[in-house]
C-alpha positions in Angstrom: -14.7 5.1 27.7 -18.3 6.2 28.6 -19.5 9.7 27.7 -19.3 12.3 30.5 -22.7 12.8 32.1 -24.6 16.0 31.9 -23.3 18.5 34.4 -19.9 16.8 34.8 -16.8 18.9 34.4 -15.4 18.2 30.9 -12.0 16.6 31.1 -11.3 15.9 27.5 -8.7 18.1 25.8 -7.5 18.1 22.2 -7.9 14.4 21.6 -10.6 13.3 19.2 -14.0 12.4 20.7 -14.6 8.6 20.2 -17.7 7.7 18.2 -19.4 6.2 21.3 -19.2 9.6 23.1 -20.7 11.5 20.2 -24.2 12.0 21.7 -24.7 15.6 20.8 -27.6 16.8 18.8 -27.7 19.4 16.0 -30.5 21.3 17.6 -28.2 22.1 20.5 -26.2 24.4 18.3 -29.2 26.8 18.1 -29.1 28.0 21.7 -25.3 27.9 21.6 -25.2 30.5 18.9 -28.0 32.5 20.4 -25.9 32.7 23.6 -22.9 33.8 21.6 -24.7 36.9 20.5 -26.5 38.0 23.7 -24.7 41.3 24.0 -25.8 44.9 24.3 -22.9 45.7 22.0 -25.3 44.9 19.2 -27.5 47.7 20.3 -24.5 50.1 20.2 -23.5 48.8 16.7 -27.1 49.3 15.5 -27.0 52.8 16.7 -23.7 53.3 14.9 -25.3 52.4 11.6 -27.6 55.4 12.1 -25.1 57.9 13.6 -21.9 57.1 11.8 -23.1 55.3 8.6 -26.1 57.5 8.0 -28.4 54.6 7.1 -32.2 54.5 7.3 -34.3 51.8 8.9 -34.7 49.8 5.6 -31.0 49.8 4.9 -30.3 48.7 8.4 -32.8 45.8 8.0 -30.8 44.7 5.0 -27.5 44.9 7.0 -29.0 43.0 10.0 -30.3 40.2 7.7 -27.2 39.9 5.5 -24.4 40.1 8.1 -25.3 37.0 10.2 -26.1 34.9 7.1 -22.6 35.7 5.7 -20.6 35.4 8.9 -22.4 32.6 10.7 -22.9 30.8 7.4 -19.1 30.5 7.3 -19.1 29.5 11.0 -21.5 26.7 10.2 -19.6 25.4 7.2 -16.3 25.3 9.1 -17.9 23.6 12.0 -18.6 20.6 9.8 -14.9 19.8 10.3 -15.7 19.2 14.0 -17.9 16.2 13.4 -15.5 14.9 10.8 -12.5 15.0 13.1 -14.0 15.1 16.6 -11.3 17.6 17.7 -11.3 21.4 18.4 -10.7 23.6 15.4 -7.2 24.6 16.1 -6.2 20.9 16.7 -7.7 20.0 13.3 -5.7 22.9 11.9 -2.6 20.9 12.4 -3.6 18.7 9.5 -3.6 21.8 7.3 -0.6 23.8 8.4 1.6 21.0 9.9 2.5 20.4 13.5 4.9 23.4 13.7 3.3 25.5 11.1 0.0 25.6 13.0 1.8 27.5 15.8 1.8 30.6 13.7 -1.9 31.1 12.9 -2.7 29.5 16.3 -0.6 32.2 18.1 -2.3 35.0 16.2 -5.8 33.7 16.9 -5.0 33.2 20.5 -3.7 36.7 20.9 -6.7 38.1 18.9 -9.0 36.4 21.4 -7.5 38.5 24.2 -9.0 41.6 22.6 -12.4 39.9 22.1 -12.5 38.7 25.7 -11.4 42.1 27.0 -14.2 43.9 25.1 -16.8 41.5 26.6 -15.3 41.8 30.1 -15.5 45.5 29.9 -19.1 45.5 28.6 -20.0 43.1 31.4 -18.4 45.3 34.0 -20.2 48.4 32.6 -23.5 46.4 32.9 -22.8 45.7 36.6 -21.9 49.4 37.2 -25.1 50.6 35.5 -27.2 48.2 37.6 -25.5 49.4 40.8 -26.2 53.0 39.8 -29.9 52.4 38.9 -30.7 50.4 42.1 -28.5 52.1 44.7 -27.1 55.3 43.2 -23.6 54.0 43.5 -21.3 55.9 41.0 -18.4 54.3 39.2 -14.9 54.7 40.5 -11.6 53.0 39.9 -11.9 50.6 42.9 -15.4 49.6 41.8 -14.2 49.1 38.2 -11.6 46.6 39.5 -14.2 44.8 41.6 -16.7 44.4 38.8 -14.0 43.3 36.3 -12.8 40.7 38.8 -16.3 39.4 39.4 -17.2 39.1 35.7 -13.9 37.5 34.7 -14.0 35.1 37.7 -17.5 33.9 36.7 -16.3 33.5 33.1 -13.4 31.4 34.2 -15.7 29.2 36.3 -18.2 28.5 33.5 -15.6 28.0 30.8 -13.6 25.7 33.1 -16.6 23.4 33.7 -16.7 22.7 29.9 -19.3 22.1 27.2 -22.0 20.6 29.4 -22.2 23.7 31.6 -22.1 26.0 28.5 -25.1 24.0 27.0 -27.2 24.4 30.1 -26.4 28.1 30.6 -27.0 28.8 26.9 -30.4 27.1 27.0 -31.8 29.1 29.9 -30.2 32.4 28.9 -31.9 32.0 25.5 -35.3 31.8 27.1 -34.8 34.6 29.5 -33.2 37.0 27.2 -35.8 36.3 24.5 -38.6 37.1 26.9 -37.2 40.4 28.1 -36.2 41.4 24.6 -39.9 41.1 23.7 -40.7 43.4 26.6 -38.1 46.0 25.5 -39.3 45.8 21.9 -42.9 46.4 23.1 -41.8 49.4 25.1 -39.9 50.9 22.2 -42.9 50.3 19.8 -45.1 52.2 22.2 -42.8 55.1 22.9 -40.9 55.7 19.7 -41.6 58.5 17.2 -42.0 56.3 14.2 -42.4 59.2 11.8 -38.8 60.2 12.6 -37.7 56.6 12.2 -39.3 56.1 8.8 -38.6 59.6 7.7 -34.9 59.4 7.9 -33.3 59.6 4.4 -31.3 56.8 3.0 -27.5 56.6 3.3 -25.1 55.6 0.5 -24.8 52.0 -0.7 -21.1 52.1 0.2 -22.0 52.9 3.9 -24.5 50.0 3.8 -21.8 47.6 2.6 -19.4 48.9 5.3 -22.2 48.3 7.9 -22.5 44.7 6.7 -18.7 44.3 7.1 -18.8 45.7 10.6 -21.6 43.5 11.9 -20.2 40.4 10.1 -16.8 40.9 11.7 -18.1 39.8 15.1 -19.4 36.5 13.6 -16.1 35.9 11.6 -14.2 35.9 14.9 -16.2 32.7 15.9 -15.2 30.7 12.8 -12.1 28.9 14.2 -14.2 28.0 17.3 -17.0 26.4 15.3 -15.6 22.8 15.4 -15.1 23.1 19.2 -18.9 22.9 19.6 -19.6 20.2 17.0 -17.0 17.6 17.9 -19.5 15.8 20.1 -22.0 15.4 17.1 -22.2 12.0 15.4 -20.5 11.6 12.0 -24.0 11.2 10.4 -25.3 14.6 11.8 -26.8 16.7 9.0 -24.3 19.3 7.7 -27.2 21.4 6.4 -28.8 21.2 9.8 -25.6 22.4 11.4 -25.3 25.4 9.2 -29.0 26.2 9.5 -28.9 26.0 13.4 -25.8 28.2 13.5 -27.2 30.9 11.2 -30.6 30.7 12.8 -29.3 31.0 16.4 -27.2 34.0 15.6 -29.7 35.7 13.3 -32.6 35.5 15.8 -30.6 37.7 18.1 -28.6 39.9 15.7 -31.6 41.1 13.6 -33.8 42.5 16.4 -30.9 43.8 18.5 -29.4 45.8 15.6 -32.8 47.1 14.7 -33.6 48.1 18.3 -30.3 49.9 18.6 -31.0 51.8 15.4 -34.5 52.8 16.6 -33.1 54.0 19.9 -30.5 56.1 18.1 -33.1 58.0 16.1 -34.4 59.6 19.3 -31.0 59.6 21.1 -28.3 60.4 18.4 -25.5 60.6 21.0 -26.1 56.9 21.9 -23.4 55.5 19.6 -20.8 58.0 21.0 -21.5 57.4 24.6 -18.6 56.9 27.0 -19.6 53.3 27.6 -21.8 50.9 25.6 -24.3 50.2 28.4 -25.4 53.2 30.5 -27.7 54.5 27.8 -30.1 51.6 28.5 -30.7 53.0 32.0 -31.6 56.3 30.4 -33.9 55.0 27.7 -35.8 52.3 29.7 -37.6 52.5 33.0 -35.7 50.9 35.9 -38.2 48.0 36.3 -37.3 46.9 32.7 -33.7 48.2 32.4 -32.4 46.3 35.5 -33.6 42.8 34.7 -32.7 43.3 31.0 -29.2 44.3 31.9 -28.8 41.4 34.3 -29.9 38.9 31.7 -27.7 40.5 29.1 -24.9 40.3 31.7 -25.4 36.5 31.8 -25.3 36.5 28.0 -22.0 38.4 27.9 -20.6 36.1 30.5 -21.5 33.2 28.2 -19.9 34.8 25.2 -16.7 35.2 27.1 -17.0 31.7 28.5 -17.3 30.2 25.0 -14.4 32.3 23.8 -12.2 31.2 26.7 -13.3 27.6 26.3 -11.9 27.7 22.7 -8.9 29.7 23.8 -8.0 26.9 26.2 -7.8 24.5 23.3 -5.8 27.0 21.3 -3.3 27.4 24.1 -2.9 23.6 24.3 -2.1 23.4 20.6 0.7 26.0 21.2 2.3 23.5 23.6 1.1 24.9 26.9 1.0 21.6 28.7 -1.7 22.2 31.3 -5.3 21.0 31.4 -7.7 23.0 29.3 -9.4 24.6 32.3 -6.1 25.9 33.6 -5.1 27.1 30.1 -8.1 29.4 30.3 -6.6 31.2 33.3 -4.0 32.9 31.1 -6.8 34.6 29.0 -8.6 35.5 32.2 -5.7 37.4 33.6 -5.1 39.2 30.3 -8.8 40.2 30.2 -8.4 41.8 33.6 -5.3 43.8 32.7 -6.5 45.0 29.3 -10.0 45.6 30.5 -8.8 47.9 33.3 -6.8 49.9 30.7 -9.8 50.2 28.3 -12.1 51.4 31.1 -9.7 53.8 32.8 -7.4 55.0 30.0 -9.2 54.7 26.6 -11.1 57.8 25.6 -13.6 56.2 23.1 -15.1 52.8 23.7 -16.9 52.6 20.4 -13.9 53.7 18.3 -11.7 51.1 20.0 -14.3 48.4 19.6 -14.8 49.0 15.8 -11.1 49.2 15.3 -10.6 46.0 17.2 -13.4 44.1 15.3 -11.9 45.2 11.9 -8.4 43.9 12.8 -9.8 40.8 14.4 -11.7 39.8 11.3 -8.6 40.2 9.1 -6.5 38.1 11.5 -9.0 35.3 11.5 -9.8 35.5 7.8 -6.4 34.3 6.5 -6.9 31.0 8.5 -10.5 30.7 7.3 -9.5 30.9 3.6 -6.9 28.2 3.9 -8.8 25.9 6.2 -12.0 26.2 4.2 -10.3 25.1 0.9 -8.7 22.2 2.7 -12.1 21.1 4.0 -13.3 20.9 0.4 -10.5 18.4 -0.3 -10.5 16.5 2.9 -13.2 14.2 4.3 -11.4 12.6 7.3 -8.7 13.4 9.8 -6.1 11.1 11.3 -6.7 11.3 15.0 -3.4 9.8 16.0 -1.5 12.1 13.6 -3.3 15.1 15.1 -2.0 14.3 18.6 1.5 13.2 17.5 3.6 16.3 17.5 6.8 14.5 16.6 8.4 13.7 13.2 6.5 10.5 13.0 3.2 12.3 12.6 1.5 12.1 9.2 1.0 15.8 9.5 4.7 16.6 10.0 5.1 17.3 6.3 8.5 19.1 5.7 10.2 20.1 8.9 6.8 20.3 10.7 5.4 22.8 8.1 2.9 22.6 5.3 4.6 25.3 3.3 1.8 25.7 0.8 -0.7 26.5 3.6 1.8 28.7 5.4 2.6 30.7 2.2 -1.1 31.3 1.4 -1.9 32.3 5.0 1.0 34.7 5.3 0.5 36.4 2.0 -3.2 36.7 2.5 -2.7 38.3 5.9 -0.3 40.8 4.5 -2.6 41.7 1.6 -5.6 42.0 3.9 -3.7 44.5 6.1 -2.8 46.6 3.1 -6.5 47.2 2.6 -7.4 47.7 6.2 -8.1 51.1 7.9 -8.9 51.7 11.6 -8.5 54.6 14.0 -4.9 54.0 14.7 -3.7 52.0 11.6 -4.1 52.5 7.9 -2.7 50.2 5.2 -1.2 51.9 2.1 -4.2 50.6 -0.1 -6.9 51.4 2.5 -7.9 54.7 0.9 -9.8 52.9 -1.9 -13.3 51.5 -2.0 -12.4 48.2 -0.2 -10.6 49.9 2.7 -13.3 52.6 3.1 -16.0 50.0 3.3 -14.2 47.8 5.9 -13.8 44.8 3.5 -10.2 44.0 4.2 -11.3 40.8 5.8 -13.1 39.7 2.7 -10.0 40.3 0.6 -8.0 38.3 3.1 -10.4 35.3 2.8 -10.4 35.4 -1.0 -6.6 35.7 -1.4 -6.0 32.9 1.1 -8.5 30.6 -0.6 -7.3 31.3 -4.1 -3.6 30.9 -3.3 -4.1 27.7 -1.4 -6.4 26.3 -4.1 -3.8 26.8 -6.9 -0.8 25.6 -4.9 0.0 21.9 -5.1 -1.6 19.9 -2.3 0.7 19.0 0.6 1.5 15.3 0.6 0.6 13.4 3.8 -0.1 9.9 5.0 -3.9 9.7 4.9 -5.8 7.7 7.5 -6.9 4.2 6.6 -10.0 4.0 4.4 -11.9 2.2 7.1 -11.9 5.5 9.2 -14.0 7.3 6.6 -17.8 6.8 7.0 -19.8 6.3 3.8 -22.9 8.3 5.1 -20.6 11.2 5.8 -19.1 11.1 2.3 -22.5 11.0 0.6 -24.0 13.6 2.9 -21.2 16.2 2.4 -21.9 16.2 -1.3 -25.2 18.0 -0.6 -23.7 20.9 1.3 
């Protein structure tokens, strides 16, 4: 079967990509992960490091450097499974948890994506509302909120439904445009900022700096299960080191300056982080000629973030047994984003508080899967494509009753332990009052517990694919990771 041409609507679903269609290039991952981070929410999070964490500019620099390396380093490592198996991440997960067992982490991750897509839809709608206010003086109201949400989610559904080729093209051009306008914003800030106030701010505690790393890293952690979705078209011989480097580099080149810019803005405008929405402050801090195009480009970026999330969510829905094409599976998440987005914009009293609480719980929910899947990757070099798609008792990944009980036990226990150490605005685990909970590191505990438990439990027996499937260059290359 020939590869789909550039610009074509992607029709492939969960099935592994044949070797003759693996024409992707590692360098294409760089703009992909740039696009995944083009969000003004990073400005708000950078401001929060100043206002709520009490950090100075040097501590924020450490946070902005460390967080993407940690979180997107994990994304890059897990994405190696995509080139090994040629399938989306949650389809490959069947080999780890079993055909039935995979329904449990898959359902949780699918539900967690609703919140992430809702947050981005709301931010995109606020960006549209701010542009309308700046250009035409049109004030927000309930009817306009509904219209902007519909427009944003509709465009997201269109791009994600087209598939990976459309995402690649949009990611490439949004990277260029956003980069150019970010340089202009940075130049404006350099010229107009009271730098004595920025550099004169006293340092915060080390604990608050660690908590800041956890907060910024949580956004990247949420992309980990999606990593293989964007690498399954890479050849088996693609460089694993190059994949990790492109992933971390693409994210870091956006996260670092955006977080620092948000921090600098907050020094002069301390109420920025507690604003009623995460976007309107841009119109107050920047001149209209710069704020409007910057918001429009950022809007495209947020649309891409949601498109990428919905693209992966479509695959996750298919692994749960929703028997519709991937593009139509995306529609479920689109509808949910509309409903939850409306509630967040009209009913919620604090966007930032809701956002940080959501990020914290999201990271814990994904981390249990990461720990188990990551350890399995260290043991496994190939995936049986036929067994991945066979959801009956004849599958090599059926294990016992459709469950890999070792993986399920490690996942469930780690998730429970992680929640014990987690604290957000409206939920606090019984162990969250200690150092781990106060610093937002419940997700890190979850990863470690899941990985350690799964590593010490006996490996689940399965019928491995024939030796001929494994590629020698892949085996040699993975030893250098």
